[in-house]
N, CA, C and O atoms as a GROMACS GRO file, in nm:
protein
  448
    1MET      N    1   8.576  -9.171  -5.376
    1MET     CA    2   8.467  -9.163  -5.363
    1MET      C    3   8.396  -8.999  -5.338
    1MET      O    4   8.450  -8.935  -5.248
    2GLN      N    5   8.303  -8.945  -5.398
    2GLN     CA    6   8.242  -8.844  -5.397
    2GLN      C    7   8.091  -8.842  -5.310
    2GLN      O    8   7.983  -8.894  -5.339
    3GLN      N    9   8.137  -8.752  -5.179
    3GLN     CA   10   8.051  -8.751  -5.083
    3GLN      C   11   7.936  -8.659  -5.133
    3GLN      O   12   7.963  -8.549  -5.179
    4VAL      N   13   7.773  -8.714  -5.122
    4VAL     CA   14   7.680  -8.658  -5.158
    4VAL      C   15   7.592  -8.611  -5.082
    4VAL      O   16   7.503  -8.681  -5.034
    5ARG      N   17   7.610  -8.444  -5.054
    5ARG     CA   18   7.526  -8.405  -4.877
    5ARG      C   19   7.397  -8.386  -4.946
    5ARG      O   20   7.365  -8.358  -5.062
    6LYS      N   21   7.333  -8.410  -4.835
    6LYS     CA   22   7.156  -8.404  -4.839
    6LYS      C   23   7.131  -8.214  -4.825
    6LYS      O   24   7.176  -8.158  -4.725
    7LYS      N   25   7.052  -8.126  -4.943
    7LYS     CA   26   7.041  -8.028  -4.887
    7LYS      C   27   6.968  -8.016  -4.759
    7LYS      O   28   6.866  -8.074  -4.720
    8SER      N   29   7.042  -7.927  -4.703
    8SER     CA   30   6.919  -7.891  -4.564
    8SER      C   31   6.903  -7.777  -4.598
    8SER      O   32   6.957  -7.712  -4.688
    9LYS      N   33   6.813  -7.747  -4.510
    9LYS     CA   34   6.727  -7.639  -4.467
    9LYS      C   35   6.752  -7.505  -4.433
    9LYS      O   36   6.796  -7.518  -4.319
   10GLU      N   37   6.752  -7.400  -4.455
   10GLU     CA   38   6.770  -7.232  -4.414
   10GLU      C   39   6.684  -7.255  -4.281
   10GLU      O   40   6.563  -7.279  -4.284
   11LEU      N   41   6.779  -7.243  -4.129
   11LEU     CA   42   6.718  -7.290  -4.041
   11LEU      C   43   6.726  -7.148  -3.940
   11LEU      O   44   6.818  -7.068  -3.956
   12ASP      N   45   6.651  -7.132  -3.867
   12ASP     CA   46   6.677  -6.990  -3.824
   12ASP      C   47   6.641  -7.059  -3.644
   12ASP      O   48   6.542  -7.103  -3.585
   13HIS      N   49   6.781  -7.034  -3.614
   13HIS     CA   50   6.797  -7.111  -3.469
   13HIS      C   51   6.737  -7.046  -3.362
   13HIS      O   52   6.668  -7.110  -3.284
   14TYR      N   53   6.752  -6.942  -3.350
   14TYR     CA   54   6.641  -6.831  -3.278
   14TYR      C   55   6.454  -6.901  -3.244
   14TYR      O   56   6.411  -6.945  -3.137
   15LEU      N   57   6.374  -6.886  -3.391
   15LEU     CA   58   6.278  -6.942  -3.427
   15LEU      C   59   6.248  -7.087  -3.354
   15LEU      O   60   6.151  -7.126  -3.290
   16LYS      N   61   6.394  -7.163  -3.395
   16LYS     CA   62   6.343  -7.272  -3.334
   16LYS      C   63   6.346  -7.324  -3.213
   16LYS      O   64   6.299  -7.433  -3.183
   17SER      N   65   6.423  -7.217  -3.109
   17SER     CA   66   6.404  -7.215  -2.989
   17SER      C   67   6.318  -7.148  -2.920
   17SER      O   68   6.302  -7.161  -2.799
   18VAL      N   69   6.249  -7.060  -3.004
   18VAL     CA   70   6.113  -7.000  -2.950
   18VAL      C   71   5.986  -7.147  -2.942
   18VAL      O   72   5.905  -7.184  -2.858
   19ILE      N   73   6.031  -7.197  -3.085
   19ILE     CA   74   5.885  -7.323  -3.095
   19ILE      C   75   5.933  -7.426  -3.003
   19ILE      O   76   5.849  -7.468  -2.923
   20SER      N   77   6.053  -7.475  -2.998
   20SER     CA   78   6.040  -7.571  -2.868
   20SER      C   79   6.025  -7.570  -2.782
   20SER      O   80   6.025  -7.672  -2.712
   21ALA      N   81   5.992  -7.395  -2.719
   21ALA     CA   82   5.980  -7.376  -2.585
   21ALA      C   83   5.798  -7.366  -2.568
   21ALA      O   84   5.728  -7.368  -2.466
   22VAL      N   85   5.760  -7.356  -2.714
   22VAL     CA   86   5.595  -7.368  -2.669
   22VAL      C   87   5.503  -7.447  -2.584
   22VAL      O   88   5.403  -7.414  -2.521
   23PRO      N   89   5.576  -7.582  -2.603
   23PRO     CA   90   5.533  -7.669  -2.543
   23PRO      C   91   5.547  -7.660  -2.323
   23PRO      O   92   5.485  -7.706  -2.226
   24LYS      N   93   5.626  -7.602  -2.340
   24LYS     CA   94   5.652  -7.525  -2.179
   24LYS      C   95   5.565  -7.460  -2.162
   24LYS      O   96   5.483  -7.487  -2.075
   25LYS      N   97   5.557  -7.363  -2.233
   25LYS     CA   98   5.483  -7.213  -2.197
   25LYS      C   99   5.352  -7.290  -2.192
   25LYS      O  100   5.280  -7.244  -2.103
   26LEU      N  101   5.298  -7.392  -2.257
   26LEU     CA  102   5.134  -7.454  -2.241
   26LEU      C  103   5.152  -7.521  -2.121
   26LEU      O  104   5.048  -7.516  -2.057
   27ASP      N  105   5.245  -7.584  -2.060
   27ASP     CA  106   5.222  -7.668  -1.902
   27ASP      C  107   5.245  -7.547  -1.822
   27ASP      O  108   5.185  -7.541  -1.715
   28ASN      N  109   5.317  -7.454  -1.855
   28ASN     CA  110   5.304  -7.375  -1.734
   28ASN      C  111   5.138  -7.288  -1.733
   28ASN      O  112   5.055  -7.268  -1.645
   29PHE      N  113   5.144  -7.262  -1.840
   29PHE     CA  114   4.990  -7.208  -1.824
   29PHE      C  115   4.894  -7.304  -1.747
   29PHE      O  116   4.822  -7.256  -1.660
   30ILE      N  117   4.889  -7.447  -1.780
   30ILE     CA  118   4.766  -7.499  -1.795
   30ILE      C  119   4.809  -7.504  -1.584
   30ILE      O  120   4.704  -7.506  -1.519
   31GLU      N  121   4.894  -7.505  -1.528
   31GLU     CA  122   4.951  -7.502  -1.387
   31GLU      C  123   4.909  -7.387  -1.339
   31GLU      O  124   4.855  -7.373  -1.229
   32GLY      N  125   4.932  -7.302  -1.418
   32GLY     CA  126   4.886  -7.175  -1.348
   32GLY      C  127   4.748  -7.103  -1.337
   32GLY      O  128   4.654  -7.184  -1.338
   33SER      N  129   4.722  -7.012  -1.330
   33SER     CA  130   4.590  -6.930  -1.282
   33SER      C  131   4.534  -6.826  -1.410
   33SER      O  132   4.426  -6.769  -1.411
   34ASP      N  133   4.650  -6.819  -1.525
   34ASP     CA  134   4.615  -6.711  -1.600
   34ASP      C  135   4.475  -6.743  -1.670
   34ASP      O  136   4.416  -6.849  -1.653
   35LYS      N  137   4.427  -6.634  -1.754
   35LYS     CA  138   4.300  -6.702  -1.776
   35LYS      C  139   4.335  -6.684  -1.921
   35LYS      O  140   4.262  -6.746  -1.998
   36THR      N  141   4.450  -6.599  -1.985
   36THR     CA  142   4.452  -6.623  -2.117
   36THR      C  143   4.627  -6.622  -2.133
   36THR      O  144   4.698  -6.610  -2.033
   37MET      N  145   4.682  -6.635  -2.266
   37MET     CA  146   4.819  -6.673  -2.294
   37MET      C  147   4.846  -6.643  -2.444
   37MET      O  148   4.794  -6.715  -2.529
   38THR      N  149   4.916  -6.550  -2.474
   38THR     CA  150   4.979  -6.552  -2.653
   38THR      C  151   5.109  -6.650  -2.641
   38THR      O  152   5.213  -6.601  -2.598
   39TYR      N  153   5.106  -6.755  -2.669
   39TYR     CA  154   5.214  -6.878  -2.673
   39TYR      C  155   5.270  -6.878  -2.797
   39TYR      O  156   5.363  -6.958  -2.806
   40TYR      N  157   5.246  -6.814  -2.898
   40TYR     CA  158   5.317  -6.805  -3.033
   40TYR      C  159   5.259  -6.650  -3.128
   40TYR      O  160   5.155  -6.585  -3.140
   41THR      N  161   5.399  -6.645  -3.181
   41THR     CA  162   5.347  -6.498  -3.257
   41THR      C  163   5.480  -6.536  -3.398
   41THR      O  164   5.602  -6.552  -3.400
   42GLY      N  165   5.353  -6.537  -3.514
   42GLY     CA  166   5.422  -6.589  -3.626
   42GLY      C  167   5.321  -6.642  -3.744
   42GLY      O  168   5.222  -6.576  -3.777
   43ASN      N  169   5.351  -6.758  -3.799
   43ASN     CA  170   5.308  -6.837  -3.829
   43ASN      C  171   5.350  -6.982  -3.851
   43ASN      O  172   5.431  -7.024  -3.934
   44TRP      N  173   5.278  -7.053  -3.759
   44TRP     CA  174   5.280  -7.153  -3.642
   44TRP      C  175   5.318  -7.246  -3.762
   44TRP      O  176   5.438  -7.246  -3.789
   45ALA      N  177   5.231  -7.330  -3.846
   45ALA     CA  178   5.280  -7.419  -3.950
   45ALA      C  179   5.386  -7.396  -4.013
   45ALA      O  180   5.485  -7.467  -3.992
   46THR      N  181   5.391  -7.286  -4.112
   46THR     CA  182   5.493  -7.264  -4.201
   46THR      C  183   5.626  -7.270  -4.098
   46THR      O  184   5.701  -7.367  -4.100
   47ASP      N  185   5.643  -7.180  -4.026
   47ASP     CA  186   5.764  -7.176  -3.923
   47ASP      C  187   5.805  -7.312  -3.868
   47ASP      O  188   5.924  -7.345  -3.877
   48VAL      N  189   5.717  -7.394  -3.814
   48VAL     CA  190   5.769  -7.559  -3.784
   48VAL      C  191   5.797  -7.617  -3.914
   48VAL      O  192   5.904  -7.678  -3.912
   49LEU      N  193   5.745  -7.618  -4.015
   49LEU     CA  194   5.795  -7.755  -4.144
   49LEU      C  195   5.934  -7.637  -4.204
   49LEU      O  196   6.036  -7.692  -4.244
   50ASN      N  197   5.929  -7.483  -4.205
   50ASN     CA  198   6.048  -7.439  -4.234
   50ASN      C  199   6.206  -7.476  -4.146
   50ASN      O  200   6.323  -7.488  -4.183
   51ASN      N  201   6.145  -7.483  -4.036
   51ASN     CA  202   6.286  -7.494  -3.931
   51ASN      C  203   6.331  -7.665  -3.900
   51ASN      O  204   6.438  -7.719  -3.874
   52PHE      N  205   6.206  -7.712  -3.915
   52PHE     CA  206   6.281  -7.878  -3.855
   52PHE      C  207   6.247  -7.998  -3.964
   52PHE      O  208   6.161  -7.985  -4.051
   53THR      N  209   6.299  -8.078  -3.951
   53THR     CA  210   6.311  -8.159  -4.031
   53THR      C  211   6.145  -8.263  -4.016
   53THR      O  212   6.094  -8.288  -3.907
   54GLU      N  213   6.090  -8.308  -4.146
   54GLU     CA  214   5.980  -8.339  -4.116
   54GLU      C  215   5.872  -8.457  -4.036
   54GLU      O  216   5.752  -8.483  -4.039
   55LYS      N  217   6.020  -8.518  -3.948
   55LYS     CA  218   6.010  -8.654  -3.862
   55LYS      C  219   5.969  -8.530  -3.730
   55LYS      O  220   5.868  -8.541  -3.662
   56GLN      N  221   6.058  -8.431  -3.716
   56GLN     CA  222   6.041  -8.338  -3.615
   56GLN      C  223   5.886  -8.260  -3.602
   56GLN      O  224   5.800  -8.240  -3.517
   57SER      N  225   5.912  -8.233  -3.734
   57SER     CA  226   5.770  -8.106  -3.740
   57SER      C  227   5.654  -8.215  -3.711
   57SER      O  228   5.571  -8.171  -3.631
   58GLU      N  229   5.629  -8.336  -3.754
   58GLU     CA  230   5.548  -8.403  -3.730
   58GLU      C  231   5.533  -8.447  -3.548
   58GLU      O  232   5.420  -8.441  -3.500
   59LYS      N  233   5.631  -8.482  -3.472
   59LYS     CA  234   5.617  -8.488  -3.342
   59LYS      C  235   5.580  -8.352  -3.292
   59LYS      O  236   5.498  -8.339  -3.201
   60ILE      N  237   5.633  -8.261  -3.344
   60ILE     CA  238   5.572  -8.142  -3.284
   60ILE      C  239   5.431  -8.110  -3.309
   60ILE      O  240   5.364  -8.049  -3.225
   61PHE      N  241   5.379  -8.152  -3.434
   61PHE     CA  242   5.265  -8.152  -3.454
   61PHE      C  243   5.164  -8.220  -3.350
   61PHE      O  244   5.067  -8.167  -3.297
   62LYS      N  245   5.201  -8.316  -3.337
   62LYS     CA  246   5.151  -8.448  -3.257
   62LYS      C  247   5.119  -8.430  -3.102
   62LYS      O  248   5.032  -8.486  -3.035
   63THR      N  249   5.234  -8.314  -3.056
   63THR     CA  250   5.274  -8.246  -2.921
   63THR      C  251   5.157  -8.177  -2.899
   63THR      O  252   5.085  -8.182  -2.799
   64MET      N  253   5.142  -8.111  -3.004
   64MET     CA  254   5.067  -7.994  -2.969
   64MET      C  255   4.902  -8.021  -2.984
   64MET      O  256   4.829  -7.949  -2.916
   65SER      N  257   4.818  -8.160  -3.104
   65SER     CA  258   4.722  -8.192  -3.072
   65SER      C  259   4.699  -8.251  -2.947
   65SER      O  260   4.584  -8.239  -2.903
   66LYS      N  261   4.768  -8.302  -2.890
   66LYS     CA  262   4.730  -8.329  -2.735
   66LYS      C  263   4.698  -8.192  -2.623
   66LYS      O  264   4.646  -8.204  -2.511
   67TYR      N  265   4.744  -8.063  -2.688
   67TYR     CA  266   4.697  -8.002  -2.599
   67TYR      C  267   4.568  -7.935  -2.618
   67TYR      O  268   4.490  -7.895  -2.531
   68MET      N  269   4.557  -7.929  -2.770
   68MET     CA  270   4.412  -7.884  -2.821
   68MET      C  271   4.309  -7.977  -2.810
   68MET      O  272   4.190  -7.946  -2.820
   69ASP      N  273   4.365  -8.133  -2.782
   69ASP     CA  274   4.215  -8.207  -2.722
   69ASP      C  275   4.187  -8.198  -2.594
   69ASP      O  276   4.086  -8.254  -2.552
   70ASN      N  277   4.286  -8.110  -2.489
   70ASN     CA  278   4.234  -8.061  -2.376
   70ASN      C  279   4.071  -7.958  -2.346
   70ASN      O  280   4.066  -7.835  -2.349
   71ASN      N  281   3.966  -8.042  -2.323
   71ASN     CA  282   3.854  -7.984  -2.314
   71ASN      C  283   3.859  -7.838  -2.190
   71ASN      O  284   3.787  -7.740  -2.168
   72GLY      N  285   3.953  -7.878  -2.148
   72GLY     CA  286   3.984  -7.709  -2.024
   72GLY      C  287   4.056  -7.582  -2.117
   72GLY      O  288   4.076  -7.471  -2.066
   73LEU      N  289   4.083  -7.607  -2.228
   73LEU     CA  290   4.158  -7.506  -2.309
   73LEU      C  291   4.107  -7.475  -2.446
   73LEU      O  292   4.112  -7.561  -2.534
   74GLN      N  293   4.053  -7.349  -2.468
   74GLN     CA  294   4.061  -7.334  -2.627
   74GLN      C  295   4.147  -7.216  -2.711
   74GLN      O  296   4.154  -7.096  -2.685
   75PHE      N  297   4.212  -7.291  -2.824
   75PHE     CA  298   4.282  -7.249  -2.902
   75PHE      C  299   4.235  -7.105  -3.009
   75PHE      O  300   4.131  -7.093  -3.072
   76PHE      N  301   4.322  -7.032  -3.002
   76PHE     CA  302   4.235  -6.918  -3.148
   76PHE      C  303   4.373  -6.867  -3.211
   76PHE      O  304   4.486  -6.851  -3.166
   77GLN      N  305   4.309  -6.849  -3.341
   77GLN     CA  306   4.441  -6.735  -3.373
   77GLN      C  307   4.392  -6.565  -3.407
   77GLN      O  308   4.276  -6.538  -3.435
   78LYS      N  309   4.491  -6.469  -3.399
   78LYS     CA  310   4.420  -6.333  -3.432
   78LYS      C  311   4.551  -6.274  -3.529
   78LYS      O  312   4.667  -6.278  -3.488
   79LYS      N  313   4.523  -6.234  -3.624
   79LYS     CA  314   4.577  -6.193  -3.761
   79LYS      C  315   4.658  -6.042  -3.722
   79LYS      O  316   4.607  -5.932  -3.703
   80ASN      N  317   4.774  -6.074  -3.719
   80ASN     CA  318   4.790  -5.914  -3.686
   80ASN      C  319   4.815  -5.801  -3.770
   80ASN      O  320   4.774  -5.862  -3.869
   81LYS      N  321   4.841  -5.706  -3.810
   81LYS     CA  322   4.871  -5.564  -3.937
   81LYS      C  323   4.972  -5.628  -3.950
   81LYS      O  324   5.046  -5.670  -3.861
   82ASN      N  325   4.990  -5.647  -4.147
   82ASN     CA  326   5.045  -5.699  -4.199
   82ASN      C  327   5.141  -5.581  -4.166
   82ASN      O  328   5.111  -5.466  -4.132
   83ILE      N  329   5.277  -5.644  -4.185
   83ILE     CA  330   5.399  -5.532  -4.183
   83ILE      C  331   5.436  -5.504  -4.337
   83ILE      O  332   5.430  -5.606  -4.405
   84GLU      N  333   5.467  -5.405  -4.395
   84GLU     CA  334   5.490  -5.380  -4.552
   84GLU      C  335   5.696  -5.326  -4.519
   84GLU      O  336   5.751  -5.235  -4.456
   85ILE      N  337   5.725  -5.399  -4.571
   85ILE     CA  338   5.905  -5.387  -4.597
   85ILE      C  339   5.928  -5.416  -4.734
   85ILE      O  340   5.891  -5.524  -4.781
   86GLY      N  341   5.997  -5.309  -4.818
   86GLY     CA  342   6.092  -5.323  -4.888
   86GLY      C  343   6.050  -5.230  -5.022
   86GLY      O  344   6.072  -5.245  -5.142
   87THR      N  345   5.997  -5.154  -4.964
   87THR     CA  346   5.947  -5.021  -5.041
   87THR      C  347   6.098  -4.897  -5.143
   87THR      O  348   6.106  -4.845  -5.254
   88TRP      N  349   6.176  -4.902  -5.034
   88TRP     CA  350   6.270  -4.822  -5.060
   88TRP      C  351   6.424  -4.867  -4.945
   88TRP      O  352   6.404  -4.888  -4.825
   89SER      N  353   6.548  -4.875  -4.999
   89SER     CA  354   6.657  -4.912  -4.948
   89SER      C  355   6.764  -4.795  -4.971
   89SER      O  356   6.757  -4.703  -5.052
   90GLU      N  357   6.847  -4.818  -4.896
   90GLU     CA  358   7.002  -4.727  -4.986
   90GLU      C  359   7.027  -4.822  -5.058
   90GLU      O  360   7.149  -4.805  -5.054
   91TYR      N  361   7.017  -4.899  -5.113
   91TYR     CA  362   7.061  -4.959  -5.253
   91TYR      C  363   6.935  -4.942  -5.364
   91TYR      O  364   6.945  -5.005  -5.469
   92GLY      N  365   6.838  -4.872  -5.347
   92GLY     CA  366   6.752  -4.813  -5.431
   92GLY      C  367   6.616  -4.890  -5.420
   92GLY      O  368   6.580  -4.970  -5.334
   93GLU      N  369   6.541  -4.840  -5.544
   93GLU     CA  370   6.399  -4.909  -5.535
   93GLU      C  371   6.394  -5.073  -5.468
   93GLU      O  372   6.491  -5.146  -5.490
   94ASN      N  373   6.292  -5.119  -5.396
   94ASN     CA  374   6.273  -5.270  -5.382
   94ASN      C  375   6.170  -5.338  -5.400
   94ASN      O  376   6.086  -5.262  -5.352
   95GLU      N  377   6.110  -5.435  -5.438
   95GLU     CA  378   5.930  -5.466  -5.457
   95GLU      C  379   5.915  -5.494  -5.310
   95GLU      O  380   5.980  -5.553  -5.223
   96PRO      N  381   5.776  -5.410  -5.320
   96PRO     CA  382   5.720  -5.409  -5.170
   96PRO      C  383   5.723  -5.500  -5.124
   96PRO      O  384   5.745  -5.582  -5.214
   97GLU      N  385   5.712  -5.565  -5.002
   97GLU     CA  386   5.669  -5.692  -4.994
   97GLU      C  387   5.597  -5.688  -4.828
   97GLU      O  388   5.641  -5.628  -4.730
   98SER      N  389   5.435  -5.801  -4.841
   98SER     CA  390   5.377  -5.756  -4.729
   98SER      C  391   5.416  -5.879  -4.663
   98SER      O  392   5.438  -5.980  -4.730
   99ILE      N  393   5.434  -5.877  -4.461
   99ILE     CA  394   5.442  -6.022  -4.398
   99ILE      C  395   5.340  -6.025  -4.330
   99ILE      O  396   5.267  -5.928  -4.308
  100SER      N  397   5.328  -6.125  -4.295
  100SER     CA  398   5.141  -6.165  -4.221
  100SER      C  399   5.194  -6.257  -4.124
  100SER      O  400   5.283  -6.340  -4.135
  101SER      N  401   5.106  -6.219  -4.004
  101SER     CA  402   5.152  -6.335  -3.893
  101SER      C  403   5.027  -6.304  -3.764
  101SER      O  404   4.967  -6.202  -3.729
  102TYR      N  405   5.026  -6.426  -3.726
  102TYR     CA  406   4.931  -6.473  -3.596
  102TYR      C  407   4.971  -6.463  -3.500
  102TYR      O  408   5.090  -6.486  -3.481
  103ASP      N  409   4.878  -6.421  -3.386
  103ASP     CA  410   4.882  -6.412  -3.250
  103ASP      C  411   4.830  -6.544  -3.226
  103ASP      O  412   4.712  -6.552  -3.264
  104TYR      N  413   4.882  -6.664  -3.171
  104TYR     CA  414   4.837  -6.791  -3.108
  104TYR      C  415   4.791  -6.752  -2.990
  104TYR      O  416   4.853  -6.676  -2.916
  105ILE      N  417   4.687  -6.797  -2.966
  105ILE     CA  418   4.648  -6.731  -2.813
  105ILE      C  419   4.545  -6.881  -2.741
  105ILE      O  420   4.453  -6.938  -2.800
  106VAL      N  421   4.587  -6.907  -2.635
  106VAL     CA  422   4.482  -7.037  -2.534
  106VAL      C  423   4.414  -6.937  -2.435
  106VAL      O  424   4.461  -6.842  -2.372
  107ILE      N  425   4.280  -6.993  -2.445
  107ILE     CA  426   4.261  -6.933  -2.320
  107ILE      C  427   4.161  -7.084  -2.204
  107ILE      O  428   4.126  -7.201  -2.215
  108ARG      N  429   4.159  -7.014  -2.141
  108ARG     CA  430   4.117  -7.129  -2.028
  108ARG      C  431   3.955  -7.100  -2.031
  108ARG      O  432   3.891  -6.998  -2.007
  109ARG      N  433   3.911  -7.242  -2.074
  109ARG     CA  434   3.728  -7.231  -2.041
  109ARG      C  435   3.687  -7.246  -1.911
  109ARG      O  436   3.729  -7.310  -1.814
  110ALA      N  437   3.570  -7.154  -1.937
  110ALA     CA  438   3.494  -7.143  -1.764
  110ALA      C  439   3.453  -7.263  -1.733
  110ALA      O  440   3.421  -7.330  -1.831
  111ASN      N  441   3.444  -7.308  -1.641
  111ASN     CA  442   3.387  -7.431  -1.593
  111ASN      C  443   3.198  -7.347  -1.556
  111ASN      O  444   3.150  -7.239  -1.522
  112GLY      N  445   3.156  -7.479  -1.592
  112GLY     CA  446   3.036  -7.481  -1.578
  112GLY      C  447   2.953  -7.518  -1.723
  112GLY      O  448   2.830  -7.524  -1.725
   0.00000   0.00000   0.00000
């Protein structure tokens, strides 16, 4: 009998560990006194979906929604300058590619 292997995703294990650490970073922010914090840089939804199973992704998004429902916090995205790559390499001319990313920022709301 031939075994059928499910197609697996290309995983970035470093990125996976960074994403998995976000809730802990937010907990530390909530417990601390800083007024603002960048908790992630990249493309959050795309990075989560590309590096976790559908079920794991849903769990991560559900966890994040609990933080976003916290009235003491505000969440923002700031678009970073695009990174241009691939115009030349030792192997010759490549198609230019533009990589975009965002800073994901949490701010403590002012009381009042």
